[in-house]
MDTraj code that builds the backbone (N, CA, C; nanometers):
import mdtraj as md
import numpy as np

residues = "UNK UNK UNK UNK UNK UNK UNK UNK UNK UNK UNK UNK UNK UNK UNK UNK UNK UNK UNK UNK UNK UNK UNK UNK UNK UNK UNK UNK UNK UNK UNK UNK UNK UNK UNK UNK UNK UNK UNK UNK UNK UNK UNK UNK UNK UNK UNK UNK UNK UNK UNK UNK UNK UNK UNK UNK UNK UNK UNK UNK UNK UNK UNK UNK UNK UNK UNK UNK UNK UNK UNK UNK UNK UNK UNK UNK UNK UNK UNK UNK UNK UNK UNK UNK UNK UNK UNK UNK UNK UNK UNK UNK UNK UNK UNK UNK UNK UNK UNK UNK UNK UNK UNK UNK UNK UNK UNK UNK UNK UNK UNK UNK UNK UNK UNK UNK UNK UNK UNK UNK UNK UNK UNK UNK UNK UNK UNK UNK UNK UNK UNK UNK UNK UNK UNK UNK UNK UNK UNK UNK UNK UNK UNK UNK UNK UNK UNK UNK UNK UNK UNK UNK UNK UNK UNK UNK UNK".split()
xyz = np.array([
    [10.6762, 9.8128, 10.9994],
    [10.5778, 9.8131, 10.8935],
    [10.5110, 9.6764, 10.8904],
    [10.3805, 9.6773, 10.8864],
    [10.3042, 9.5532, 10.8807],
    [10.2946, 9.5078, 10.7365],
    [10.3380, 9.3863, 10.7110],
    [10.3308, 9.3317, 10.5756],
    [10.2246, 9.2237, 10.5739],
    [10.1234, 9.2451, 10.4927],
    [10.0169, 9.1465, 10.4783],
    [10.0534, 9.0551, 10.3628],
    [10.0726, 8.9271, 10.3923],
    [10.1104, 8.8341, 10.2877],
    [10.0290, 8.7070, 10.3021],
    [9.9507, 8.6768, 10.2009],
    [9.8689, 8.5570, 10.2042],
    [9.8840, 8.4834, 10.0729],
    [9.9194, 8.3579, 10.0777],
    [9.9267, 8.2774, 9.9559],
    [9.7917, 8.2123, 9.9326],
    [9.7499, 8.2113, 9.8121],
    [9.6255, 8.1436, 9.7769],
    [9.6599, 8.0004, 9.7380],
    [9.6755, 7.9144, 9.8376],
    [9.7193, 7.7778, 9.8136],
    [9.6174, 7.6976, 9.7324],
    [9.4894, 7.7255, 9.7487],
    [9.3923, 7.6501, 9.6705],
    [9.4062, 7.6819, 9.5225],
    [9.4356, 7.8058, 9.4877],
    [9.4541, 7.8402, 9.3467],
    [9.5798, 7.7753, 9.2928],
    [9.6838, 7.7649, 9.3738],
    [9.8088, 7.7062, 9.3283],
    [9.7984, 7.5555, 9.3104],
    [9.7110, 7.4904, 9.3871],
    [9.7020, 7.3445, 9.3787],
    [9.5732, 7.2983, 9.3122],
    [9.4855, 7.3899, 9.2768],
    [9.3555, 7.3542, 9.2218],
    [9.3686, 7.2644, 9.0986],
    [9.4638, 7.2919, 9.0113],
    [9.4815, 7.2143, 8.8899],
    [9.5827, 7.1022, 8.9090],
    [9.6139, 7.0726, 9.0322],
    [9.7061, 6.9672, 9.0730],
    [9.8422, 6.9811, 9.0082],
    [9.8566, 6.9753, 8.8781],
    [9.9851, 6.9991, 8.8125],
    [10.0962, 6.9087, 8.8626],
    [10.2036, 6.9083, 8.7913],
    [10.3189, 6.8276, 8.8295],
    [10.3967, 6.8941, 8.9415],
    [10.4838, 6.8165, 9.0022],
    [10.5699, 6.8720, 9.1067],
    [10.6532, 6.9862, 9.0502],
    [10.7009, 6.9731, 8.9262],
    [10.7815, 7.0789, 8.8640],
    [10.6990, 7.2056, 8.8444],
    [10.5721, 7.1910, 8.8042],
    [10.4861, 7.3083, 8.7883],
    [10.4638, 7.3782, 8.9225],
    [10.4409, 7.2990, 9.0263],
    [10.4217, 7.3569, 9.1596],
    [10.5495, 7.4258, 9.2066],
    [10.6637, 7.3628, 9.1811],
    [10.7917, 7.4240, 9.2195],
    [10.8143, 7.5536, 9.1421],
    [10.7778, 7.5553, 9.0135],
    [10.7934, 7.6766, 8.9335],
    [10.7034, 7.7879, 8.9865],
    [10.5821, 7.7534, 9.0274],
    [10.4917, 7.8542, 9.0852],
    [10.5522, 7.9139, 9.2117],
    [10.6082, 7.8290, 9.2963],
    [10.6706, 7.8782, 9.4193],
    [10.7904, 7.9678, 9.3879],
    [10.8697, 7.9299, 9.2876],
    [10.9834, 8.0156, 9.2474],
    [10.9335, 8.1493, 9.1947],
    [10.8246, 8.1461, 9.1182],
    [10.7673, 8.2703, 9.0655],
    [10.7190, 8.3604, 9.1783],
    [10.6514, 8.3024, 9.2763],
    [10.6024, 8.3802, 9.3907],
    [10.7200, 8.4404, 9.4668],
    [10.8230, 8.3616, 9.4905],
    [10.9424, 8.4117, 9.5607],
    [11.0066, 8.5262, 9.4828],
    [11.0162, 8.5100, 9.3527],
    [11.0753, 8.6136, 9.2675],
    [10.9922, 8.7419, 9.2705],
    [10.8603, 8.7269, 9.2622],
    [10.7729, 8.8445, 9.2654],
    [10.7770, 8.9139, 9.4013],
    [10.7799, 8.8375, 9.5093],
    [10.7930, 8.8985, 9.6427],
    [10.9208, 8.9825, 9.6494],
    [11.0285, 8.9265, 9.5954],
    [11.1559, 8.9987, 9.5941],
    [11.1480, 9.1262, 9.5124],
    [11.0771, 9.1223, 9.4006],
    [11.0632, 9.2411, 9.3155],
    [10.9845, 9.3510, 9.3870],
    [10.8749, 9.3149, 9.4541],
    [10.7982, 9.4147, 9.5294],
    [10.8825, 9.4725, 9.6441],
    [10.9556, 9.3873, 9.7137],
    [11.0415, 9.4351, 9.8231],
    [11.1473, 9.5314, 9.7704],
    [11.2065, 9.4991, 9.6558],
    [11.3077, 9.5871, 9.5963],
    [11.2459, 9.7212, 9.5570],
    [11.1265, 9.7186, 9.4975],
    [11.0570, 9.8427, 9.4630],
    [11.0345, 9.9267, 9.5884],
    [10.9900, 9.8618, 9.6954],
    [10.9600, 9.9342, 9.8192],
    [11.0831, 10.0014, 9.8796],
    [11.2002, 9.9412, 9.8622],
    [11.3209, 10.0036, 9.9165],
    [11.3906, 10.0939, 9.8138],
    [11.3296, 10.1080, 9.6948],
    [11.3835, 10.1984, 9.5928],
    [11.4949, 10.1391, 9.5079],
    [11.5133, 10.0075, 9.5114],
    [11.6171, 9.9406, 9.4334],
    [11.5565, 9.8911, 9.3023],
    [11.5501, 9.9808, 9.2035],
    [11.4836, 9.9475, 9.0779],
    [11.5617, 9.8454, 8.9957],
    [11.6929, 9.8404, 9.0095],
    [11.7699, 9.7374, 8.9390],
    [11.7250, 9.5982, 8.9836],
    [11.7120, 9.5795, 9.1145],
    [11.6667, 9.4502, 9.1666],
    [11.5191, 9.4269, 9.1346],
    [11.4402, 9.5327, 9.1306],
    [11.2970, 9.5190, 9.1029],
    [11.2707, 9.4638, 8.9628],
    [11.3582, 9.4919, 8.8681],
    [11.3366, 9.4458, 8.7305],
    [11.4219, 9.3246, 8.6933],
    [11.4981, 9.2742, 8.7863],
    [11.5919, 9.1648, 8.7596],
    [11.5246, 9.0404, 8.7004],
    [11.4059, 9.0035, 8.7488],
    [11.3391, 8.8814, 8.7020],
    [11.2638, 8.9009, 8.5705],
    [11.2638, 9.0232, 8.5190],
    [11.1896, 9.0507, 8.3959],
    [11.2683, 9.0070, 8.2732],
    [11.1962, 8.9565, 8.1753],
    [11.2563, 8.9274, 8.0462],
    [11.3072, 9.0594, 7.9867],
    [11.4208, 9.0583, 7.9184],
    [11.4720, 9.1836, 7.8604],
    [11.3721, 9.2521, 7.7662],
    [11.2800, 9.1757, 7.7072],
    [11.1812, 9.2319, 7.6140],
    [11.0419, 9.2427, 7.6764],
    [11.0354, 9.2542, 7.8069],
    [10.9085, 9.2627, 7.8802],
    [10.8135, 9.3651, 7.8180],
    [10.6861, 9.3325, 7.8196],
    [10.5833, 9.4315, 7.7865],
    [10.5072, 9.4586, 7.9157],
    [10.5057, 9.5854, 7.9581],
    [10.4515, 9.6272, 8.0879],
    [10.3403, 9.7274, 8.0610],
    [10.2187, 9.6951, 8.1054],
    [10.1037, 9.7831, 8.0801],
    [10.0420, 9.8310, 8.2097],
    [10.0293, 9.9625, 8.2180],
    [9.9638, 10.0281, 8.3315],
    [9.8396, 10.0992, 8.2789],
    [9.7300, 10.1004, 8.3555],
    [9.6099, 10.1707, 8.3097],
    [9.6394, 10.3181, 8.2809],
    [9.5731, 10.3714, 8.1797],
    [9.5911, 10.5124, 8.1427],
    [9.5570, 10.6046, 8.2591],
    [9.4677, 10.5604, 8.3486],
    [9.4279, 10.6425, 8.4638],
    [9.5385, 10.6526, 8.5690],
    [9.6371, 10.5627, 8.5659],
    [9.7471, 10.5674, 8.6626],
    [9.8445, 10.6767, 8.6210],
    [9.9084, 10.7449, 8.7173],
    [10.0117, 10.8433, 8.6814],
    [10.1213, 10.7750, 8.5982],
    [10.1471, 10.8284, 8.4809],
    [10.2472, 10.7691, 8.3922],
    [10.1978, 10.6447, 8.3222],
    [10.0663, 10.6187, 8.3304],
    [10.0100, 10.4976, 8.2711],
    [10.0400, 10.4873, 8.1229],
    [10.0464, 10.3647, 8.0752],
    [10.0747, 10.3386, 7.9354],
    [10.1453, 10.2055, 7.9217],
    [10.2024, 10.1814, 7.8054],
    [10.2733, 10.0569, 7.7787],
    [10.4218, 10.0848, 7.7692],
    [10.4997, 10.0025, 7.8357],
    [10.6456, 10.0154, 7.8381],
    [10.7046, 9.8845, 7.7879],
    [10.8056, 9.8957, 7.7045],
    [10.8700, 9.7764, 7.6487],
    [11.0179, 9.7758, 7.6837],
    [11.0611, 9.6645, 7.7372],
    [11.2008, 9.6483, 7.7742],
    [11.2252, 9.6795, 7.9206],
    [11.3232, 9.6103, 7.9751],
    [11.3558, 9.6214, 8.1178],
    [11.3931, 9.7641, 8.1577],
    [11.4709, 9.8334, 8.0757],
    [11.5140, 9.9697, 8.1102],
    [11.3944, 10.0658, 8.1158],
    [11.3014, 10.0544, 8.0205],
    [11.1825, 10.1407, 8.0205],
    [11.0973, 10.1146, 8.1445],
    [11.0843, 9.9884, 8.1843],
    [11.0076, 9.9545, 8.3046],
    [11.0773, 10.0114, 8.4274],
    [11.2082, 9.9978, 8.4328],
    [11.2843, 10.0509, 8.5466],
    [11.2622, 10.2013, 8.5596],
    [11.2648, 10.2722, 8.4490],
    [11.2411, 10.4169, 8.4533],
    [11.0994, 10.4489, 8.4980],
    [11.0011, 10.3720, 8.4477],
    [10.8634, 10.3933, 8.4896],
    [10.8477, 10.3716, 8.6402],
    [10.9041, 10.2618, 8.6911],
    [10.8920, 10.2319, 8.8345],
    [10.9560, 10.3417, 8.9193],
    [11.0725, 10.3889, 8.8780],
    [11.1397, 10.4961, 8.9520],
    [11.0542, 10.6224, 8.9512],
    [10.9969, 10.6550, 8.8368],
    [10.9115, 10.7740, 8.8245],
    [10.7852, 10.7590, 8.9081],
    [10.7266, 10.6386, 8.9097],
    [10.6014, 10.6202, 8.9831],
    [10.6217, 10.6302, 9.1341],
    [10.7410, 10.5988, 9.1809],
    [10.7712, 10.6043, 9.3240],
    [10.8324, 10.7387, 9.3660],
    [10.8782, 10.8162, 9.2699],
    [10.9507, 10.9407, 9.2990],
    [10.8686, 11.0420, 9.3790],
    [10.7373, 11.0419, 9.3633],
    [10.6537, 11.1384, 9.4335],
    [10.6180, 11.0996, 9.5756],
    [10.6577, 10.9794, 9.6167],
    [10.6246, 10.9336, 9.7504],
    [10.7210, 10.9898, 9.8536],
    [10.6664, 11.0366, 9.9652],
    [10.7500, 11.0683, 10.0810],
    [10.7817, 10.9373, 10.1531],
    [10.6821, 10.8496, 10.1592],
    [10.6986, 10.7164, 10.2169],
    [10.5823, 10.6301, 10.1716],
    [10.6023, 10.4996, 10.1801],
    [10.4951, 10.4093, 10.1425],
    [10.5467, 10.2744, 10.0987],
    [10.4522, 10.1905, 10.0590],
    [10.4879, 10.0568, 10.0114],
    [10.3783, 10.0039, 9.9201],
    [10.4172, 9.9065, 9.8422],
    [10.3271, 9.8361, 9.7531],
    [10.3445, 9.6882, 9.7863],
    [10.2491, 9.6324, 9.8603],
    [10.2642, 9.4979, 9.9162],
    [10.1758, 9.3957, 9.8466],
    [10.2343, 9.2846, 9.8018],
    [10.1518, 9.1757, 9.7494],
    [10.0793, 9.1077, 9.8652],
    [9.9483, 9.0890, 9.8505],
    [9.8716, 9.0277, 9.9589],
    [9.8125, 8.8926, 9.9210],
    [9.8089, 8.8618, 9.7911],
    [9.7577, 8.7322, 9.7483],
    [9.8113, 8.7003, 9.6099],
    [9.8479, 8.5733, 9.5904],
    [9.8968, 8.5246, 9.4620],
    [9.7993, 8.4174, 9.4126],
    [9.7569, 8.4285, 9.2865],
    [9.6625, 8.3334, 9.2295],
    [9.7196, 8.2849, 9.0970],
    [9.7541, 8.1562, 9.0923],
    [9.8094, 8.0975, 8.9706],
    [9.6979, 8.0695, 8.8712],
    [9.7241, 8.1017, 8.7444],
    [9.6277, 8.0781, 8.6367],
    [9.7054, 8.0382, 8.5116],
    [9.7439, 7.9123, 8.5039],
    [9.8238, 7.8674, 8.3900],
    [9.9588, 7.9356, 8.3911],
    [9.9931, 8.0018, 8.2816],
    [10.1213, 8.0730, 8.2757],
    [10.1125, 8.2133, 8.3354],
    [9.9978, 8.2459, 8.3894],
    [9.9793, 8.3780, 8.4502],
    [9.9749, 8.3670, 8.6011],
    [10.0184, 8.4745, 8.6655],
    [10.0115, 8.4861, 8.8109],
    [9.9435, 8.6199, 8.8407],
    [9.8277, 8.6128, 8.9052],
    [9.7554, 8.7326, 8.9467],
    [9.8039, 8.7664, 9.0870],
    [9.8431, 8.8918, 9.1058],
    [9.8896, 8.9364, 9.2371],
    [9.7994, 9.0501, 9.2833],
    [9.7271, 9.0270, 9.3923],
    [9.6516, 9.1351, 9.4541],
    [9.7510, 9.2169, 9.5357],
    [9.7453, 9.3473, 9.5164],
    [9.8432, 9.4382, 9.5764],
    [9.7708, 9.5458, 9.6558],
    [9.8277, 9.5790, 9.7714],
    [9.7790, 9.6924, 9.8487],
    [9.8909, 9.7962, 9.8516],
    [9.8635, 9.9100, 9.7911],
    [9.9602, 10.0201, 9.7933],
    [9.9139, 10.1200, 9.8992],
    [10.0061, 10.1589, 9.9835],
    [9.9792, 10.2587, 10.0883],
    [10.0940, 10.3562, 10.0848],
    [10.0631, 10.4834, 10.0594],
    [10.1703, 10.5808, 10.0432],
    [10.1244, 10.7213, 10.0812],
    [10.2238, 10.8030, 10.1090],
    [10.2027, 10.9449, 10.1371],
    [10.2921, 11.0202, 10.0395],
    [10.2320, 11.1122, 9.9650],
    [10.3090, 11.1899, 9.8689],
    [10.3937, 11.2959, 9.9374],
    [10.5007, 11.3338, 9.8717],
    [10.5871, 11.4403, 9.9237],
    [10.5053, 11.5673, 9.9424],
    [10.5297, 11.6368, 10.0511],
    [10.4602, 11.7620, 10.0788],
    [10.3185, 11.7452, 10.1299],
    [10.2793, 11.6232, 10.1632],
    [10.1438, 11.5968, 10.2106],
    [10.1500, 11.5122, 10.3373],
    [10.0488, 11.5286, 10.4210],
    [10.0387, 11.4433, 10.5398],
    [9.9306, 11.3369, 10.5206],
    [9.8624, 11.3407, 10.4077],
    [9.7520, 11.2490, 10.3797],
    [9.8026, 11.1167, 10.3215],
    [9.7563, 11.0073, 10.3809],
    [9.7904, 10.8737, 10.3325],
    [9.6852, 10.8274, 10.2327],
    [9.7291, 10.7550, 10.1319],
    [9.6405, 10.6973, 10.0307],
    [9.6562, 10.5457, 10.0357],
    [9.5443, 10.4758, 10.0216],
    [9.5469, 10.3300, 10.0126],
    [9.4741, 10.2896, 9.8863],
    [9.5385, 10.2040, 9.8093],
    [9.4832, 10.1586, 9.6822],
    [9.4973, 10.0067, 9.6751],
    [9.3885, 9.9400, 9.6434],
    [9.3908, 9.7958, 9.6198],
    [9.3821, 9.7738, 9.4700],
    [9.4775, 9.7003, 9.4162],
    [9.4828, 9.6776, 9.2734],
    [9.5301, 9.5364, 9.2460],
    [9.5474, 9.5041, 9.1190],
    [9.5963, 9.3716, 9.0810],
    [9.6959, 9.3856, 8.9673],
    [9.8026, 9.3092, 8.9769],
    [9.9008, 9.2977, 8.8701],
    [9.8928, 9.1551, 8.8185],
    [9.8903, 9.1390, 8.6871],
    [9.8872, 9.0061, 8.6274],
    [10.0161, 8.9877, 8.5475],
    [10.0924, 8.8868, 8.5861],
    [10.2200, 8.8570, 8.5214],
    [10.2047, 8.7333, 8.4350],
    [10.2632, 8.7378, 8.3155],
    [10.2735, 8.6199, 8.2307],
    [10.4172, 8.5711, 8.2427],
    [10.4308, 8.4441, 8.2795],
    [10.5628, 8.3871, 8.3073],
    [10.5862, 8.2688, 8.2135],
    [10.6946, 8.2778, 8.1375],
    [10.7322, 8.1694, 8.0464],
    [10.8775, 8.1324, 8.0713],
    [10.9002, 8.0043, 8.0898],
    [11.0361, 7.9531, 8.1107],
    [11.1081, 8.0283, 8.2229],
    [11.0325, 8.0581, 8.3295],
    [11.0901, 8.1215, 8.4467],
    [11.1129, 8.2708, 8.4358],
    [11.0767, 8.3318, 8.3237],
    [11.0950, 8.4764, 8.3060],
    [10.9596, 8.5452, 8.2938],
    [10.9503, 8.6641, 8.3508],
    [10.8287, 8.7432, 8.3401],
    [10.8352, 8.8164, 8.2061],
    [10.7440, 8.7800, 8.1148],
    [10.7464, 8.8363, 7.9800],
    [10.6414, 8.9452, 7.9598],
    [10.5450, 8.9524, 8.0529],
    [10.4396, 9.0524, 8.0404],
    [10.3837, 9.0837, 8.1786],
    [10.3434, 9.2096, 8.1974],
    [10.2742, 9.2509, 8.3192],
    [10.1630, 9.3457, 8.2765],
    [10.0458, 9.3214, 8.3301],
    [9.9294, 9.4060, 8.3021],
    [9.8681, 9.4429, 8.4356],
    [9.8660, 9.5717, 8.4677],
    [9.8101, 9.6198, 8.5943],
    [9.6635, 9.6562, 8.5764],
    [9.5861, 9.6348, 8.6824],
    [9.4433, 9.6646, 8.6819],
    [9.4051, 9.7381, 8.8091],
    [9.3229, 9.8407, 8.7949],
    [9.2686, 9.9106, 8.9112],
    [9.1570, 9.8275, 8.9752],
    [9.0936, 9.7406, 8.8972],
    [8.9830, 9.6579, 8.9435],
    [9.0294, 9.5118, 8.9496],
    [9.0295, 9.4547, 9.0682],
    [9.0782, 9.3186, 9.0862],
    [8.9948, 9.2152, 9.0113],
    [8.8636, 9.2332, 9.0092],
    [8.7784, 9.1378, 8.9381],
    [8.8050, 9.1418, 8.7874],
    [8.8320, 9.2591, 8.7337],
    [8.8680, 9.2705, 8.5920],
    [8.9980, 9.1947, 8.5646],
    [9.0932, 9.2034, 8.6558],
    [9.2199, 9.1316, 8.6412],
    [9.1962, 8.9814, 8.6391],
    [9.1110, 8.9331, 8.7284],
    [9.0798, 8.7898, 8.7324],
    [9.0147, 8.7442, 8.6021],
    [8.9197, 8.8232, 8.5520],
    [8.8544, 8.7881, 8.4257],
    [8.9569, 8.7841, 8.3123],
    [9.0451, 8.8843, 8.3069],
    [9.1467, 8.8918, 8.2014],
    [9.2391, 8.7706, 8.2062],
    [9.2697, 8.7249, 8.3268],
    [9.3593, 8.6101, 8.3432],
    [9.2867, 8.4765, 8.3297],
    [9.1537, 8.4794, 8.3191],
    [9.0762, 8.3561, 8.3038],
    [9.0532, 8.2828, 8.4336],
    [9.0476, 8.3561, 8.5445],
    [9.0276, 8.2967, 8.6768],
    [8.8837, 8.3211, 8.7199],
    [8.8264, 8.2220, 8.7872],
    [8.6917, 8.2379, 8.8416],
    [8.6903, 8.3482, 8.9466],
    [8.5761, 8.4086, 8.9654],
    [8.5584, 8.5144, 9.0645],
    [8.6065, 8.4653, 9.2012],
    [8.6870, 8.5474, 9.2709],
    [8.7462, 8.5107, 9.4000],
    [8.6752, 8.5759, 9.5185],
    [8.5573, 8.6292, 9.5020],
    [8.4887, 8.6966, 9.6123],
    [8.4470, 8.6009, 9.7191],
])
top = md.Topology()
chain = top.add_chain()
for i, resn in enumerate(residues, 1):
    res = top.add_residue(resn, chain, resSeq=i)
    for name in ("N", "CA", "C"):
        top.add_atom(name, md.element.get_by_symbol(name[0]), res)
traj = md.Trajectory(xyz[None], top)
């Protein structure tokens, strides 16, 4: 499986920040990569490990099962349900953009549903709010530019 992974180093260093802030960003990126990898292999316990126990997780209403989920267990159930219809596939982070306490992750999802031979590819963005090393909020967007605006990041085109 080809994994496309690109760090947006200019976004991570644009505000210069302290060495501790840069180290925290790198830890956040490592943690998020691990969460996506765990989701891809179906390990939902590991996928939610870095989440704050009181996480607020928002998916667009247009997404299957879309809505707001509160708490690690509710998110774990949502993630399991969202992946349950896949025969195979992955959700790969392709770019990380730091924006203060937020991390915008551009994601490419490629999957084939059970009982189908047709592959689907979706480009989306997840925006995580990270406080004291814990992910306290996640807001998913079908439109990457909308995600950037919501996170207060300049257009990345």
